[in-house]
C-alpha positions in Angstrom: 1.4 73.0 10.5 3.7 70.3 8.9 4.6 69.2 12.7 1.1 68.8 13.4 0.3 66.6 10.3 3.3 64.6 10.8 3.0 63.4 14.6 -0.5 61.8 13.9 0.8 60.1 10.7 3.7 58.7 13.0 1.4 57.3 15.6 -0.7 55.7 13.0 2.6 54.1 11.5 3.6 52.7 15.2 0.3 51.0 15.6 0.2 49.1 12.4 4.1 48.0 12.1 4.0 45.6 14.9 1.2 43.9 12.8 3.1 44.0 9.6 4.9 40.7 9.9 1.7 38.6 10.3 0.4 40.2 7.4 3.2 39.8 5.3 3.4 35.9 5.7 2.6 33.9 3.1 -0.5 31.5 3.0 0.1 27.9 3.4 0.7 25.9 0.0 -2.4 24.3 -1.1 -2.3 20.6 -1.7 -1.7 19.8 -5.4 -4.8 18.8 -7.5 -5.7 15.4 -7.9 -7.6 13.1 -10.7 -8.6 9.6 -10.5 -8.4 7.1 -13.2 -9.7 3.4 -13.0 -7.7 0.6 -14.9 -9.0 -2.7 -15.7 -6.5 -5.9 -15.8 -8.0 -8.9 -17.5 -10.3 -10.3 -18.3 -9.6 -13.7 -16.6 -11.8 -16.7 -16.6 -11.2 -18.7 -13.4 -12.4 -22.5 -13.7 -15.2 -23.5 -11.5 -14.2 -25.5 -8.3 -15.9 -26.2 -4.8 -15.6 -25.3 -1.4 -13.2 -27.6 -0.6 -11.1 -27.8 -3.8 -11.7 -24.0 -5.6 -10.8 -23.4 -9.3 -7.6 -21.2 -9.3 -5.9 -19.2 -12.2 -2.4 -17.5 -12.0 -1.3 -15.0 -14.4 1.7 -12.8 -14.8 0.9 -9.6 -17.5 4.4 -8.5 -18.5 2.8 -5.2 -19.8 0.8 -3.9 -17.1 -1.3 -0.5 -17.9 0.1 2.5 -15.8 -2.5 4.8 -14.6 -0.7 7.9 -16.5 2.7 8.3 -18.3 4.3 10.8 -16.0 2.6 11.8 -12.4 2.9 11.0 -8.6 0.4 8.4 -7.4 -0.9 9.3 -4.0 -3.6 6.6 -3.7 -4.7 3.3 -5.1 -7.9 1.5 -4.4 -8.2 -2.3 -6.1 -11.3 -4.4 -6.3 -12.2 -7.9 -8.2 -15.2 -6.9 -10.5 -17.2 -8.5 -13.3 -17.7 -7.0 -16.6 -20.6 -4.8 -15.4 -18.5 -3.2 -12.8 -19.9 -5.0 -9.7 -17.6 -6.6 -7.3 -16.8 -10.1 -7.7 -16.7 -11.7 -4.0 -16.8 -14.9 -2.4 -20.4 -14.5 -1.9 -20.7 -15.6 -5.6 -17.3 -17.5 -6.1 -14.5 -15.5 -7.0 -11.7 -14.6 -4.4 -8.9 -12.1 -4.9 -6.1 -14.2 -3.7 -3.6 -11.8 -4.4 -1.9 -9.6 -7.0 1.4 -7.8 -7.3 2.5 -4.9 -9.6 5.9 -4.2 -9.8 8.1 -1.7 -11.9 10.7 -3.7 -13.9 12.8 -0.2 -14.5 13.5 -0.2 -10.7 15.0 -2.4 -8.2 13.3 -3.3 -4.9 15.0 -1.8 -1.8 14.4 -4.9 0.5 14.7 -7.6 -2.2 16.8 -6.5 -5.0 17.0 -9.8 -6.8 13.2 -10.4 -7.1 12.0 -10.8 -10.6 9.0 -8.3 -10.3 11.6 -5.2 -9.9 10.6 -2.5 -7.6 7.1 -3.8 -6.2 4.7 -0.9 -5.9 1.1 -2.1 -5.1 -0.3 -5.1 -3.7 -3.6 -6.7 -2.1 -5.1 -10.1 -1.4 -9.1 -10.5 -0.7 -9.1 -7.7 1.9 -8.7 -5.0 -1.0 -6.8 -2.7 0.8 -7.4 1.4 0.3 -4.0 2.8 -0.1 -4.0 6.6 0.8 -0.7 8.5 1.4 -0.4 11.3 3.6 -0.8 14.8 1.9 2.3 15.6 0.0 3.8 12.1 -0.6 3.2 10.1 -3.8 4.9 7.1 -5.8 6.5 8.8 -8.8 5.5 7.1 -12.1 7.9 7.7 -15.2 7.2 7.6 -18.6 10.0 5.1 -19.2 8.7 2.6 -16.3 7.6 -0.9 -17.2 5.0 -2.3 -15.1 4.5 -5.8 -14.6 1.5 -7.5 -12.7 1.4 -11.3 -11.1 -2.2 -12.4 -10.1 -3.8 -15.5 -8.4 -7.4 -15.9 -8.4 -9.8 -18.5 -6.9 -13.2 -19.5 -7.5 -15.5 -21.5 -4.8 -18.7 -21.4 -7.5 -18.9 -24.8 -9.6 -19.2 -22.5 -12.5 -16.3 -20.6 -14.3 -16.2 -17.0 -13.6 -14.7 -14.1 -15.8 -13.5 -11.1 -14.0 -11.0 -8.3 -13.8 -8.9 -6.6 -11.3 -10.1 -2.9 -11.3 -7.6 -0.4 -9.6 -8.6 2.9 -9.2 -5.6 5.4 -9.0 -5.3 9.0 -7.7 -2.7 10.9 -8.9 -1.1 14.4 -9.2 1.0 16.1 -11.9 4.7 14.7 -11.9 7.0 16.3 -9.2 4.1 17.6 -7.3 4.8 15.4 -4.1 7.5 14.3 -2.2 8.6 10.6 -3.5 8.2 7.6 -1.6 10.0 4.1 -1.8 8.4 1.0 -1.4 9.6 -1.4 1.2 8.4 -4.8 1.1 8.7 -6.8 4.6 7.9 -10.3 4.4 7.9 -12.8 7.0 8.7 -15.4 4.0 11.9 -13.6 3.2 13.3 -12.7 -0.3 13.0 -16.2 -1.8 9.3 -16.9 -1.5 6.3 -14.9 0.6 4.7 -18.6 1.3 5.7 -20.2 4.5 4.1 -23.2 6.9 2.5 -22.7 10.2 1.2 -25.3 12.5 -2.5 -25.8 13.8 -2.8 -23.2 16.8 -0.8 -20.2 17.6 2.4 -19.3 16.1 4.8 -16.7 15.2 7.3 -16.1 12.4 10.0 -13.2 12.0 12.2 -11.9 9.5 14.7 -9.1 9.8 16.4 -6.7 7.4 18.9 -4.2 7.7 17.8 -1.0 6.1 19.9 0.4 3.4 17.6 3.7 3.5 16.9 6.4 5.9 13.8 8.7 5.9 10.4 9.3 6.9 8.0 6.2 7.0 4.4 7.5 6.1 2.5 4.3 5.1 2.2 0.9 5.9 -0.5 -2.1 5.5 -0.2 -5.9 6.3 -1.4 -9.1 4.4 -2.0 -12.6 5.6 -4.1 -15.3 4.9 -7.0 -17.0 6.8 -5.7 -17.9 10.4 -3.8 -14.7 10.5 -4.3 -12.8 13.7 -1.9 -9.6 12.9 1.3 -8.7 11.4 3.7 -5.7 12.7 6.5 -4.4 11.6 9.3 -3.0 14.5 12.6 -0.9 14.4 14.7 -3.2 16.5 17.5 -0.5 16.9 15.3 2.5 18.1 12.9 -0.1 20.1 9.8 1.5 17.9 6.7 -0.1 16.8 6.1 1.2 13.1 2.9 -0.4 12.4 0.6 -3.2 13.9 -2.0 -4.3 10.9 -4.6 -6.7 12.6 -6.9 -8.9 10.4 -10.7 -8.4 10.3 -12.7 -11.2 9.8 -16.3 -11.9 8.6 -18.3 -14.9 6.7 -18.2 -14.6 3.1 -20.1 -17.3 0.9 -20.5 -19.5 4.1 -16.8 -19.4 4.8 -14.4 -17.4 7.1 -12.6 -14.9 5.3 -10.3 -11.9 5.9 -12.1 -8.9 4.9 -9.5 -6.0 6.3 -6.2 -5.4 7.3 -5.4 -2.5 9.5 -3.3 0.5 7.7 -1.1 2.9 9.5 -0.4 6.4 8.3 1.4 9.5 9.6 4.0 12.2 8.8 5.8 10.4 9.9 5.0 7.1 11.2 8.7 6.8 12.3 12.0 8.1 11.3 14.3 5.3 10.2 18.2 5.5 9.7 20.2 3.4 7.1 21.6 0.6 9.3 18.5 0.1 11.4 17.4 -3.5 11.8 13.8 -3.6 10.8 11.8 -6.7 11.6 8.4 -8.0 10.4 6.5 -10.8 12.6 3.4 -12.5 11.5 1.1 -13.8 14.2 -1.4 -16.9 13.3 -3.6 -19.0 15.1 -4.8 -21.5 12.5 -7.3 -24.1 12.6 -5.3 -26.8 10.9 -1.6 -27.0 9.7 -1.1 -25.2 6.3 1.9 -24.7 4.2 0.9 -21.7 2.1 0.4 -18.6 4.3 1.9 -15.4 4.0 2.8 -12.7 6.4 3.8 -9.0 4.9 4.0 -5.5 5.9 4.1 -3.4 2.8 5.5 0.1 3.6 6.3 3.4 1.9 9.4 5.4 2.9 10.3 9.1 2.1 14.0 9.0 1.7 16.2 11.7 3.3 
C-alpha cells in the first residue's frame, strides 16, 4: 500500500519541479515612489522696454531654495509666471532669457572653476522639461548650498513682475542611481556667449572627459538663429545627442519655443579620456555677439 501511494506522489513532483525556478523568481523591483513640489523664485520686476530694446534684469540669488533637504531629484520643469500662476510669455512681454542653478557645495565636472559650483539645472525661454530615465536622479544633500543666476527680459512698455517657477519631481535619498551634470558649452569655460556672423555658421568646443559611465539624458540651448546643437564622442565616433530648435511666433517675434531632448538607458557609454565635442549650428539673420550653444547632459558614473 505504501508503494502505491508513493509512486503517484513522485510523478506529481516530477511535473511540478521543472517549473519551480520560474515560480521562485523575485518580482521586478518597483520604481521608487515620487513626489512633486513647486518652488517659486522671485519676485522680480523687469523694467519696461520695446520690441527693439527690451527691458532687462539680471539677478543672482546667493541662497536659492532646494525642493527638499535630502532627496533624489528625477525631474524638473521650469516656467516663468505671474503672481496668479499663469505663464508669463513674450505674448504679454516677459521672456525667460535664461536661468542657471548651481550647487556651491559641489564642483562642475567640465569647468571646475565656474563661480556657480556644480551647474545642476538650467533653461532659456524654451522651458525644457527634464525627466531622467527611471531609476536615475540628482542627489540633493542637506548640506548642499544652491545659487541661482537669472536673466529676464521684457518686450512690453510696462514693467512686469514675475517669478521663476520650477516643479521638481523627487524620491527619497538614495532611491536612485546618482547622475553627474555635464555642461558642454560651445563658448568654452570662460563664458557661454560667443559671436556669429549673418548666415550659416558652426562653432565647436571639446573636452577630454575625466569621468566614465552611462550618459542617460541631454538637452540643448540656443538663441534665436540657432538651428541645432549636438554632442559627440569623437573617440568612439558616437553621436550622443542632437537637439534641434523649434520656432514659433511669440508677441509678433520669431522665438525658440522648444529644444530637443535625448533620453536613454543609456544613450551611450563614455570612458574617462574620451574626447567629447559640442557643436552649435546657427543661421542668423544678422550678425550677433551674444548667442549660446550648450548641451547639458547627465552621466551615471561607473
